[in-house]
FIFIPA-688375 format. One record per residue (C-alpha): residue in one letter; x, y, z. Coordinates in steps of 0.25 Angstrom, whole numbers, plus 5000, padded with zeros to 4 digits. Example, Ala and Ser with C-alpha at 12.3 -4.5 7.8 and 13.67 -1.06 7.14 Angstrom:
residues 2
a504949825031 s505549965029 
end
This chain:
residues 1029
m476851294906 k476651164897 i477351234886 t478551274895 r478651134900 a478551074886 l479651164881 g480451134893 l480350984890 l480650994876 v481951074877 p482750984885 v482350864876 f482850934864 a484150974871 l484250824875 l484150784860 l485250884856 v486250844866 p486850724859 f487050804846 a487650924853 a488650834861 q489150754850 g489550874841 y489150804829 y490450814821 s491250704816 y492650704809 p492850774800 r492050894804 v491250964794 l491651104789 e492651114801 w494051104803 y494450974810 q495750914815 i496450794810 n497250724819 g498750724816 p499850634820 g499850634835 e499650574848 r498350504844 g498650364841 k500050384845 i500550434832 v501450544838 v501950504852 s503050584859 p503850534866 s503950404858 e504950294855 v504550174848 s505550074853 e504849944849 i503649894841 a502949764840 v501949744828 g500849644828 r500149574816 q498749654817 g499249794819 t499649794833 v500949864836 y501649894850 a502650004851 l503550014863 d504150154867 r505250114877 a505750254879 n504450304884 a503850174890 k502650174880 i501950054873 y501050084861 q500049984854 s499450004840 q498349924834 n498549984820 s499949954816 g500450084823 t499550184817 s499050224831 w499450174845 e498950164859 d499850184871 i499750064880 t500850094890 d499850114901 r499149984898 l500549914900 i500949994913 n499549954919 a499949804916 g501249824924 v502249834912 g503549904915 l503849994903 p504450024894 a504249904885 s505449854876 r504949744867 a503549704862 a503049584854 i501749554847 a501349414844 p501449384829 d500049324828 s499349404839 d499349554841 s498749534855 v499949464861 v501049564864 a502249564873 l503049684879 v504449674885 t504349774897 d504949804911 s506349834906 g506349704898 a505949614909 a504549584907 v503549544896 y502149594896 l501049524887 t499749564881 t498849454874 d497649554871 g498249654862 g498849744873 n497649764882 t498249694894 w499649654897 r500349554907 d501649524912 t502149394907 g502949364919 l504349354913 s505449334924 g506749274926 q507349324913 t508749374911 g509049504904 v508049604897 i507049564887 q507549604873 a506449534864 v505049484865 a504349394855 i502949324854 s502649194846 r501549164838 q500449074844 y500748924843 s500048794849 s500748704858 s500148584865 g498748634861 e499048774867 s499148904859 l500348974864 r501249094860 e502549134867 i503349264871 a504849264870 i505749364876 g507249374875 t508149444886 a509649494886 v510649554895 w511449644885 g512849694888 d513349594899 a514149494889 s513349374895 t512249294888 s511049294897 g509849334889 q508549244888 v507349204880 w506049184888 v504749134882 l503249144887 k502249054882 l500849114881 g499649024882 q500148944894 l500448974908 p501449094905 f502849084910 w504149134903 q505249024900 n506749054898 q507048984885 g508548974888 l509149034876 v510348964871 i511449014861 d512648954867 p512248804870 a513048814883 q512348944888 t510948994889 g510649134885 g510749244875 e510449394875 v509149404867 a509049514857 a507849474849 l506849354848 a505749314839 y504749194837 s504749124824 p503449164816 d503349014814 y503348994829 p502148904830 q502848804822 d504348824824 k504348874838 t505648954835 l506049074844 l507149164838 v508149234847 a509249334844 a510249334856 a511649374859 t512749304867 g513849364875 a515249314878 d514749224889 v514349104879 a515249004872 a516149074861 d515349024849 y514149094855 q514749224860 n514349364857 r513449344846 l511949374842 w511249244839 l509949194833 c509349084841 a508149004837 g507448934848 a506448814847 r505348834856 d504648714864 p503248764866 v502948654876 s504148674886 g504348814882 a505848794880 t506648834868 a507748764861 w508848854856 d509748744849 t508748694839 i509248804829 s510648844833 p510848994836 v511349084825 a512449184828 v512049314821 a513149404824 a514249434833 a513449524842 g513349474856 d513149524869 g514249594877 a514649714886 g513849834881 v513049754871 s511549764868 i510849704856 s509449714850 a508949624839 t507749594830 l507349464824 a506449464811 l505849334806 p505249304792 a503849264792 n504149124789 y505249094798 s505248964804 g506348894813 q505948764808 s506748784795 e508048834791 a507548904779 t506548984787 r507549014799 r507849154793 v507849274803 f508249424803 l508949474815 s509449614818 y510249664830 d510749794835 r511949774845 t512649874853 p513849884850 d513649844835 a514049704831 g513549674817 d512149744820 d511249714807 v510149624802 y510449474800 l509749364793 i509849234800 d509549124790 d509448994799 a510948984803 s511549094794 v511649244797 k511649354786 r511849494790 r510849584782 n511749714782 v510749814784 n511849924785 g512649864774 g513449774784 t513749884794 d513149864808 v511749934809 n510949954822 l509549894819 s508449904829 s507549804822 i507249724809 a505849684803 y505649574793 s504449544784 g504549424775 t504949274774 t506249194775 s506449224760 s506049374758 g505549494766 k505849634771 l506849664782 l506849794789 a507949844799 g507749964808 y508950044813 v509250084827 n509650224824 p508950334817 i509450384803 s510450494805 g509950634806 t508450584806 k507350534815 t507150414806 v507650264808 e508250184797 v507550064793 k508149974782 r507449864774 t507749754764 s506849664756 n507949564753 p508349524768 f508849384764 a509749444753 s511249454755 p511349574757 p509949624759 t509649764752 w509349864763 q508549994761 a508350104770 a506950164772 s506550274763 t505750334775 p506250284788 p505450274801 s505650394810 g506250384824 p507550394832 g507950244829 n507650104833 a506750054821 r505949944827 l505349874815 n504149774814 f503349724802 g501849724804 s500749624800 g500849584786 n502249634785 d501849754776 t502149864786 v503349874795 y503349964807 c504450034814 g504650094828 t505750194831 g506250254844 q507350264854 s507450234869 p507650334875 g507050424865 q507050564861 a505850654860 l505250674846 d506250574839 e505150524829 s505050384835 a503850314829 f503150194824 s503250194809 a502850094798 s503250064784 t502349994773 d503349984762 g504349894769 g505149994777 d505450094766 n504550204771 w504150224786 q502950304791 q502950344805 i501550304811 s501450324825 l502150344839 m503050454833 d503850534843 t503750674836 t502950804836 l502250844824 t501950984818 i501050974805 s501651054794 d500751014782 l499650924777 s499150864764 p497850794762 t497650694751 p496650744740 d495550644746 s495850694760 a496050544764 t497550564768 l498250674775 f499750704775 i500350794785 a501750844787 t502350864801 y503650914807 s504350894821 a505450974826 s506050844831 g505850754820 p505550734805 e504450794798 g503350694795 i502350664784 w501050604789 r499850534783 s498450504788 t497450434780 t495950404781 g495550264782 d494850204794 e495150334801 r495150474797 l496250564794 g497250594806 v496950464814 y498150394809 w499450464804 t500750404798 r502050474796 q502350454781 l503750524781 a504750594790 m505550704784 d506650774791 t506550924786 a507451044790 s506251134790 n505251044799 r504151074789 v503550984778 i502451014768 l501550914761 r500950914747 l500150804739 s500250794724 a499150854716 g498950714711 y499050644725 a497750564722 s498550484712 d500050504715 y499950504730 t501150604731 i501450684743 v502650774745 a503250824758 a504150944758 e505051014768 l504551154769 g505751244768 g506651124765 t506951034753 l506450894758 i505350834750 a504750694752 i503750634741 s502850524742 h502050454731 d501250354739 r500450434749 g501650464758 n502050324760 a503450334754 w504250454751 r505450514743 v506250624749 r506750734739 q507350874740 a506750994734 p507551104727 g507451204738 s506651244751 i505251204749 i504151304752 d502951224746 l502751124736 a501651074726 v501550924721 a500950914707 d501050764706 s501950644710 s503150704703 n502950854702 i503250944714 y503351094715 v504051154727 a504051304731 l505451344735 a506151474740 d506251604732 g504951574725 k505451454717 i504751324713 s505351194709 v504651074703 t505050924702 n504350824693 n505150704697 d504650684712 a505650784717 r506950714713 f507250834704 w506750974704 e506651084693 d507451204696 p506651304705 v505751404697 d505551544702 t504151584704 s504451734705 l503851724719 d504751784730 s504351664739 i503351554738 n502251524749 m501551404743 l501451324730 s500251254724 l499951194710 a498651224702 p497851104696 d498651114683 r500051124691 s500151274690 i501051314701 l500551424711 a501451484721 g501051584732 s502151674737 t502451734750 n502151874745 g500851874738 d501251824725 v500851694717 a501651624706 y500951534696 a501551444685 p500751364675 p500951214674 g502351174670 s502851314670 t503951384678 r503551524674 f502751584686 t501751704686 v501751784699 f500451844704 s500651954714 e499251984719 f499051914732 g499652004743 s500952004749 g501051874758 d500951724757 v500051674745 w499351544744 v498851504730 a497951394725 a497351354711 d495851344710 t495451194708 a494851234694 f496151304691 l496351224678 t495051294672 n494951424680 r496451464683 i496051514697 t497051524708 y496851574723 q497851654731 g497851674746 s498651774753 a498551844767 n497051844769 r496551854754 i496251754744 f496351784729 r495951714716 k496751724703 d496551674689 i497951624686 d497851664672 g497051794674 a497351934679 g496951984693 t496751924706 e495451914714 l495351924730 i494251824733 h494351824748 s494951894760 l495051834773 a495051904787 t496351994788 n497051894797 r496751774790 q497951734782 i497851634771 t498751504773 g498351414762 l497451394750 a496751274745 s495951264732 f495151134732 g493851074727 g493551214720 a493651284734 l494651374739 y495151374753 a496151464761 a496751434774 w497051554784 y497551584797 d497251704806 p498451724815 i497751834823 a496451754826 g497251624826 t496251554817 s496251484804 g495351434793 v495051424778 e494351514769 r493551434758 c492851474745 l492051364738 e492051444724 p493351524724 t493151544709 a491851614711 l491651764708 v491251784722 t491951694732 e491351644745 w492251604757 d492051524769 t492951514782 m493251374787 n493851374801 a492851294810 g493451204819 f494951254819 q494751404819 n495951424828 a496951354819 r498151394811 f498151354797 d499551414793 t500351294788 a501251334777 p501351334765 q499851284764 a498951284776 l497751224769 k497551094761 a496251034754 s495850904750 g494650814748 a493850734738 a492350734743 a492550854752 t493650964754 t494550954766 l495451064770 w496651034778 a497551124787 i498551124798 d498251204811 s499651234814 l499251294828 a498651164833 q499451074824 a498151014819 l497750954805 v496351014802 a495450984790 y494151044785 d493150964777 d492451064767 v491250974764 l490551094758 a491651124747 g491051074734 t489751044740 r488451104735 p487151084742 v485951034734 p484651114736 h483251044733 v482051134729 p480751104722 e480951114707 t479651194707 v479051274718 t477551314717 a477151464719 e476051514727 p474751534718 v474551674723 s475951734725 g476551654714 r477751634723 n478351504729 r477751414739 e478551364750 f479651264746 s481051214751 v482451204747 t483151084753 w484551024753 s485350924760 a486150964772 l487650954770 g488650934781 e488351014793 s487851134786 t486951234794 e486751354785 y486451364770 d486351474760 v485051444751 e484651534740 i483651544729 l484051614716 d483351664704 a483151594691 a484551634686 g485151584699 g485851714702 i484951804710 l484651764725 i483151764727 l483051694741 a483951644751 a483751564764 p483351614774 v482451704767 e482351804779 s483851814780 p484551764767 d485951814772 v485851714784 a486251564782 f485051474781 q485051374792 p484051264789 n483851124795 t485251064794 a484750924792 s483750954781 p484051094776 a482951164768 w482551304765 t481051324764 i480651444755 a479351514760 p478151544750 g478251664742 q479751684741 l479951654726 a479151694714 q478851604703 g480151564694 d481451484694 y482451494706 y483751424710 v484051384724 r485451354730 l486151334743 r487451314750 i487951284764 r488351394772 n488751354786 q489151224794 q488951184808 s490451194810 g490351344810 d491051374797 q490251454787 v490651364775 r489751364763 s489551264752 l489451284737 w488051334733 s487151224728 l486851224713 p485551304711 v484351224710 k483151274702 f481751284706 t480451354701 v479351424708 t478151404699 a476651424700 g475751314704 t474451274697 r473151344703 v471951254705 v470651304709 t469651224716 t468151234717 y468051164730 a468451184745 g469551084745 l470551054755 t471851134755 l473151064755 t474151134764 s475451054765 p476251014758 n476351134748 f475951104734 g477151054726 a477951044739 a479350974737 g480250904746 l479250844755 p479550734765 t479050594761 n478050594773 p477350724770 a476250794778 f475050844772 t474050954777 w472851024772 a471851124776 p470751064785 a469351064781 v468251104791 g467450984796 t468350884789 s468750764798 e469550684788 y470450714776 e470850624765 l472250644759 v472850574747 l474250574742 s474650524728 r475850514718 d474950584707 a474150704706 g472950614702 f473050544715 s473050414708 q474250364716 p473950384730 v475150364740 a474950244749 g474250284762 t473350384755 p472250434754 v472250454769 i471150504779 t471650604790 s470850684800 h471850794800 p472150894788 a473550844789 w474250704786 q475650654784 y476050544775 p476450424784 g477450354774 k478550404765 l478250454751 d479250444740 y480450544738 d480350644727 t478950614723 t477750704721 y476450674728 f475050734727 w474050744738 r472650794741 v471650794753 r470150804755 a469150794766 a468650654769 a467650674781 p466650704784 a466550724769 k467450714758 s467950844751 e468550864737 w470050834736 s471050944739 a471950994728 a473150904726 g474450944732 s475850894728 f477150874734 t478550814731 t479350734742 m480750754745 s482050684739 p482650574749 l483750654754 e482850774758 e481950704768 t481950734782 p481150624790 s479950684798 p480150654812 e479250544818 g478050604824 q478050734817 t476650784812 p476450874800 t476151024802 v474751054798 s474351184792 v472851224792 a472351324781 e471051364775 p470651294762 l470951364750 v470151364737 e471351374728 v472551284729 i473851264721 i474251134715 s475751134712 p476251044701 p477150924706 v478550964710 t479650864709 a480750894719 p482150894713 p483050774715 s483950784727 t485450794726 t486150764739 g487550794743 p488350724754 a487550674765 p487650774777 r488150724790 p487050744800 l487250824813 i486450724820 p486250584817 q484950554810 p484350454819 l484550544831 f484150674823 w482750614820 l482650564834 m482850704839 i481850764829 g480850664833 i480950684848 g480950834845 t479750824837 a478950744847 l479350844858 v478850964849 i477450894847 a477450874862 l477751014865 i476651054855 s475650964862 l475951034875 i475751164870 v474451134864 a474051064877 s474451194885 r473551284876 r472351194879 
end
C-alpha cells in the first residue's frame, strides 16, 4: 500500500511539472525544419482594405498619420508613417461623432493635437492625447459648411501657453458671399469666435476654400485664407478667388484683414453651380512680417474650370505656375518642401491617368522660376483619382492618399509614399484591391522578400518586405504597379544581386518588362521581343528571355535593345536557368533539355528525360564537375553536360509530380505536387553528386498544400542556413522552410584511447558524446574499421536499423564492454529525425579516430582496496565526479586522496578526505579537460596500504551537464581483487562545437524540474525501503 500511495503521489506531480511545456508548444518563428507561413500583404495592419477610399490625409511630425475614408465613413490612425494602421472609427462613434469626417489637421508641433471636421461639415472634434479620447469643441452659429481646418503652433500670450484651431466655411453655388472664418483658442475657456472675414471693405464674408496658419505664427500671428467672392460684393471684388492675410490679436481673439491687402489670384469666383476646392502650401520660413518672406503657393480646382492651376503669390504679385503648360488642370492638392527661395513643389491631379488605375502627380524643383519645369512621376501612385499630398517630417518623404466618393470596389485606392521627391511612388497600405500571389524572389541573404501579385480588377503589383525591427511579412510596401494583359508577373533577381541590386519583373505571356537596379525603389519599363515564358538575369545588363517556339533572346544593355531570337531546337520551353558560368539551360515541355555554353548561340539538345515538362538546374560546383540535374514527372536525373549518358538518381511516388528544382549550397531540392492526395512537399538530397544518393522528404507543417506555381515553384536562399520558399496556391500562402541541417555536420567526441579489459582484450565501457543540434530526436551513430569503410558497430547495438534516440539535451552513446577488439576505429554520426516529424538527415560528421589498447597489468602482493568507479582511464567525466570502491570488512573509515599527478605530490584542495562510506563525491568543481589521479585506503580502526592508483579525465566545457542538486552517487559494491589494471592517462580530444542548440525547455525551468523530480524519486525509494521493513 505504501508503494502504491507513493506512486500515486509521484505521477500527478510529474504531470504538473510537464503541463507548462506541453501547453506552450515550444515553437518560435521561424519553426525548425517545418514549413511555416509568412504573412503576405493583407488585412493585418490594414495593408489591404476593401472597400477603401482614402479621401484625405493629415501627416504629423513624429510619424502620426490620419487617413479619412469619406465614402465608407472610416477613420484610420497610423503611428509609423502609414506602414500599418488602426481603425479608430468606433472610438469616434463612441464619442458622439457624426461620420463621415471630411477634413483633418494635426498641430505642426505636436502629434497629440488633432482636429476632425465631422457631422456633414458642421462640427469639429478635438483630441489632445493622440487620438485616445475625443470631444466636441462646441462650434455653433456658423454659416455654411466647413471646407478647411488648421491648427497653429503653440505660442505665449499674457503668460499663457495657447494654440488655435481655425475653420473656414462656404456656401457654394448661390452667387452670394457668406462664408466665414472661426477661431477657437485652446488653453483658455474654449469658445469659438467669428473672425469677420473681410475682402470687400464694405461687406463681411468670403467663401473659404482653404486656410493655413503661418509657420512663424508665434511671432507674426498671421492666418492665411483662400476665399472666393460672388456677384454680391463691390465690382472691384466680384467673382474672384482671393488670398487674405489676417493679423490675429491673441488678447481679444479678433483678426484684422486690412493690415495686408487681399490679393486677387484669379477670376474664379462663386456663382450658380460653382464649387471650389483649394490648397495652400507655405515655405518653412514664411513670415507675414516681411514682404520678402510673404511667398505662398495656392492651387484650386473649380467647377466649372476657370484658370485652374497652381499659383505663386509673391507678396502682392501673382504668377501662374502652368502645371499643364498653361491649360487649365484639375488639381486635388499641392505640397511644398523648401524655403521662400528654393524647394520642391508637387501637384496631385483630380482624375486618374487615362486607361489606368493610377493618378498623375507632377513635380518641379524650380517652382520660383518662370516658368517652372514640371515632370510627371515615373511610377505614379495608384488609385481612381484625387491625389491628396503631404510632406512628412524632415521633408524627405512625401505621402499621397487616393480615392473617390462615392468609390468603386477594388479601384486601387491607397496610401502611397515617395522617397525620391515624387518620381516613384510605392503603395504602402489601405489598398482597395484583392491579391493573388504569382511569384516570389528572396534576396541571397534571405533578408528581403519580393513577391508579385495580380488582381482581376487592378494592376499587378511588386511588393517588398524586409527584415529590420520586425521579421519578414510584418510590413509590406508595393514597389511597382504594372498593368498587364495576362494578369501574371514573374520575378527574377540578378545572379549578382548582392552587389548590383537588380530585380526584373516580367509579364508572363506578354512583352512588358520592368527593371530596377536599386532594390525595387525605382523602375524602368521596357518591352521584350516576344511573349515571355521565363527569364534569367545574369547581371545588371544581361537578361535572357525564353520565348514561344523554343526561342531565346538576350539583351546586354538593360533591355533597351534585344538580340535576334535564337532557336534552341526545342519545340517549346518550360523554364530557363543559368549555370554559374552563364551557360544556358532550358527545359522543354516534352522531355528535352537544351544547353549552350557561355556566349554561344549553338544549342545541344538532350532527349533523355521522358515526355513532359522538364526542370533543369546546374550543380553548385558546376564550374568543376559539369553536373546538371533534370526533373520530369516523378523522376530526377543527373547528367554530366560534357559526358555521355544520364543517371536516374531518384524516383518519387507515382503521383508526385515535380514542379521545380533548386540547386543551392551543395544540396538539391525538388518541389512536387500530388494532385490525387492534394499534398505537396520537397525532396532533398544533401550530396547529389555522390555515387549513391540519399533523399529526404520535407513537408511537415504544410502537407495539404499545392506547390505548383509556374514556371518555377521553388526558390532557395540563405547565408548561414538554407531557406526554401514556395507559394501554396491553394491557400494563397507564402511559406518557407529553414533547412538548418544543410551543410551542418555534427562533431562527435570520443576518448583518443580506450583501454581494453585485461582478460578479454576487448574494450572497457566508454562513451561517444556530441552537442545537440536544433530539435533533433534521432541519430545514426556508427563505428567503422580502421580504413573507415566497413561498419563494425551501430547504435543501438541490439537494433542497428532503428534510429538511436538518446537524451535530446545531452546526447551520448555508451558502448558496453567487450564490443571492440584492440585496434584503430573511426566513429561518425548524423542527425536523422526532428521533433517536427520530418525524417530529415544532416550530413555525416567527419570521422573521428580512436584506439582500443591494452592497459598496463600491475600485480600486488597485498590485499588492497579495489577501486570501482570511475573506470580506469575514463574520459569526459563531470567536474564534480563521484568515487566508489569495494568496502573492506571491519573498516569504519576510509581515506581518499585526489591529485594532479601520479606521484600524488599535488593533492587537490580538500583532499585527503576521511569518509565513513566506500563512496565520496568531490564537493567543488575540477578543471575542464584535465587528467587526475586518485587512491584510497582504510583509515580506521587500522590503516591499510594504499590502493592502486586510478586516473580519469574531466570533460570539455560544452559537454558538461550539471548534476541536479541533491543527487547522490550510485554505489557499486564488489569483492576485492588481487589484480588491477592501471590505464595510462588519456587526454580527451578538444571539443568542436557547432551552433548552440535552441533548448526545448528553458534551462532554469528544466533544472528546477529535474531537481524536484530527483527529490521525489529519493522520497519514493525511502518509502519502498520503509515498506519492506
